N, C-alpha and C positions, 0 to 999 in steps of 0.2 A: 560453502560456496564460498571460494576467493573472488572478490572484487577486482572487476578486467579495469582496466588504462583504456579509454577511449580517448581519441585525436580527434579533437574539433576540429574543423576545418578553422581559418583563420581568419574571415569574416566573419561566425558566428561568435569567437572569440574575442572579436575589437566590439562588435555589438555590443556584447554582452558588457566589455568594460566601459562602455562609454552611454549604456543605458541609466535613468536614473526612475523607471519604474518596470515592470516586470510582474506576468500573472504565472506559476506554475500550477500546472493541473494535473493530479494523480490519479491515479487507477489501482487497483490490484497489482496492478503488474510492479510494481515499485517497491511492495513488501513481498516481491516473491523469493527475492534474495535471500532473506532472513527467515524463510522457510515457513511463509505462509501461504498455502497452496491458490491459486486463483482462481477462479470459476469455471470457465470456459474454455482455459488455456491446456498449453499441455499437460497431460496429469490432473487438470483440472476438477473441482469437488462436481460439478454436472457430470460429467463423463461418467461417472458409477453409480449415482443417483440424479434422479431427475428432479429439478425443484417443487414440484406437485408433492413427492414423495417426504420432504422433509421442512418445507416453508411457508406451510400456509396450516389452514386452523381445520380445513378437510386430514390430513395430513394427520395434527395431532390425534381428531380424534381417531383415526383407524388404527395408526401406531404410536402411540405419546413413545413408550421405552427406548422407540429408534430414534424419535425425535428428542427428546430428552439424552439420551449416549449420543449423538449427533451432536451439538450445542455444547455441551459438557467436553467433547472432545476438540471442537472448533474454539471455547474459549482456555482450556489449555496451552494451547495449538498459539495463540494469539498472546498471552501471561509468558510463556515462556521466550517469546520473540524476543529479539535485540536489533533497536535498528541500526541498519545496514550503509554502507558508502553515500548512496545515492540520498536519503536522509537526510546524512551528516552533511554533504557537498548544498543540500537545497538551504538546509542553515545558515551554511556559509553565504548566498546567496544572499538569502534574506537579511545578514549582520549590515552587508552592504550594500546596499539599495532603500535608498529612503521610502521609495515608494513600491513594496514589495505585496503580493497579495500569493496567498498559497491556499490554490480550492483543493479538495481531495474527498473523495467519496469514502475513503478508507474507514473504518473505525477502531482502528485496531492502535493506534496511538502513539504509533513508534515517530511519526513526525515531533509529537510534543516533548516527547522523551528524548528523541535527538535534539532540543530544543527549538524547537521551533513555535514561535509567540503568537506568530500570526496567522 
């Protein structure tokens, strides 16, 4: 997918320029552009399977082959993904701001692979 340029309102741009502190909170959506499916969005992973079918000890007991297959597939998708423009933009903010915090629930390491250190 090609990255889209987003026009930020002038006030938002000015506030970022004037900031010395920033917290960026990300979730699955930031990595979707890199080809990692979200869980609940359009085409999300839980649209095809319910979490209870794949992400519980009971699911593993019932159908370990399905659970292993799904997790192997997920690991490959994450391993093959590359950081996208959003990951790189966040790294640029991190480099510019002395008090920058990145909070993410993502385990794909794309923020780190893009250069994030915090």
